[in-house]
C-alpha positions as CSV (number, residue, x, y, z in Angstrom):
1,X,0.0,0.0,0.0
2,X,1.3,3.4,-0.9
3,X,1.6,6.2,1.5
4,X,-1.7,8.1,1.6
5,X,-3.7,5.4,-0.1
6,X,-6.9,4.1,1.5
7,X,-6.8,0.6,2.9
8,X,-8.3,-2.1,0.7
9,X,-10.8,-3.3,3.3
10,X,-11.7,-1.9,6.6
11,X,-13.2,-3.9,9.4
12,X,-15.0,-2.8,12.5
13,X,-15.6,-5.9,14.5
14,X,-13.5,-9.0,15.2
15,X,-16.4,-11.1,13.8
16,X,-15.4,-9.8,10.3
17,X,-12.1,-11.6,10.7
18,X,-13.6,-14.9,11.6
19,X,-13.8,-16.2,8.0
20,X,-10.0,-16.1,7.7
21,X,-9.0,-17.6,11.0
22,X,-12.0,-19.8,11.7
23,X,-10.4,-23.2,11.1
24,X,-7.4,-22.4,13.2
25,X,-9.5,-20.9,15.9
26,X,-11.8,-23.9,16.1
27,X,-9.0,-26.3,16.4
28,X,-7.3,-24.4,19.2
29,X,-10.6,-24.0,21.0
30,X,-11.4,-27.7,20.7
31,X,-7.9,-28.5,22.1
32,X,-8.3,-26.1,25.0
33,X,-11.7,-27.5,25.8
34,X,-10.5,-31.0,25.6
35,X,-7.6,-30.3,27.9
36,X,-9.8,-28.7,30.5
37,X,-12.5,-31.3,30.4
38,X,-9.9,-34.1,30.5
39,X,-8.4,-32.6,33.7
40,X,-11.9,-32.3,35.3
41,X,-13.0,-35.8,34.3
42,X,-9.9,-37.7,35.4
43,X,-9.0,-35.6,38.5
44,X,-6.0,-37.0,40.3
45,X,-5.4,-39.6,37.7
46,X,-4.2,-36.9,35.3
47,X,-0.7,-37.4,36.7
48,X,-0.8,-41.0,35.4
49,X,-2.9,-40.4,32.3
50,X,-1.3,-37.7,30.1
51,X,-2.9,-36.5,26.9
52,X,-0.3,-37.0,24.2
53,X,-1.9,-36.2,20.9
54,X,-5.2,-36.0,19.0
55,X,-5.2,-37.2,15.4
56,X,-8.5,-37.2,13.4
57,X,-10.9,-38.8,15.8
58,X,-8.4,-40.6,18.0
59,X,-7.1,-39.4,21.4
60,X,-3.7,-40.7,22.3
61,X,-3.0,-41.0,26.0
62,X,0.3,-41.8,27.6
63,X,0.0,-44.0,30.7
64,X,2.8,-44.0,33.3
65,X,2.0,-47.2,35.3
66,X,0.4,-50.5,34.4
67,X,-2.4,-50.3,37.1
68,X,-3.5,-47.0,35.7
69,X,-3.5,-48.5,32.2
70,X,-6.0,-51.2,33.3
71,X,-8.3,-48.6,34.8
72,X,-8.1,-46.5,31.7
73,X,-9.0,-49.5,29.6
74,X,-12.1,-50.1,31.8
75,X,-13.2,-46.4,31.7
76,X,-12.4,-45.8,28.0
77,X,-15.9,-45.8,26.6
78,X,-17.3,-43.7,29.5
79,X,-14.6,-41.1,29.0
80,X,-15.3,-40.9,25.2
81,X,-19.0,-40.3,26.0
82,X,-18.2,-37.6,28.6
83,X,-15.7,-35.8,26.4
84,X,-18.0,-35.7,23.4
85,X,-20.7,-34.0,25.5
86,X,-18.7,-30.8,25.4
87,X,-18.5,-30.5,21.6
88,X,-21.2,-29.6,19.1
89,X,-20.7,-32.9,17.3
90,X,-18.9,-36.1,18.5
91,X,-15.2,-35.6,17.9
92,X,-13.4,-38.4,19.9
93,X,-14.3,-41.9,18.7
94,X,-11.3,-43.8,20.1
95,X,-8.8,-43.6,22.9
96,X,-5.4,-45.3,22.1
97,X,-3.2,-46.0,25.0
98,X,0.6,-45.6,24.7
């Protein structure tokens, strides 16, 4: 833009920018929500069950001790149901344990 030229497009609200950054914003929001909900659901077990990654519809959880792994296997489906309640459409379909 040259000095003194008027800007190409002006915007007055942050909502006008949402079209450009919407996909990135949605992904970050979902990850923040997932992290918060996970911490609330598992409570003290969060020191043994650590969120490692999310890829497509699979949540990867790193487990530090074997006893915690067995409990996570038992609660896997319940956790998936509880996590998906916080999103507009079901996002997590599987939990893989590492």
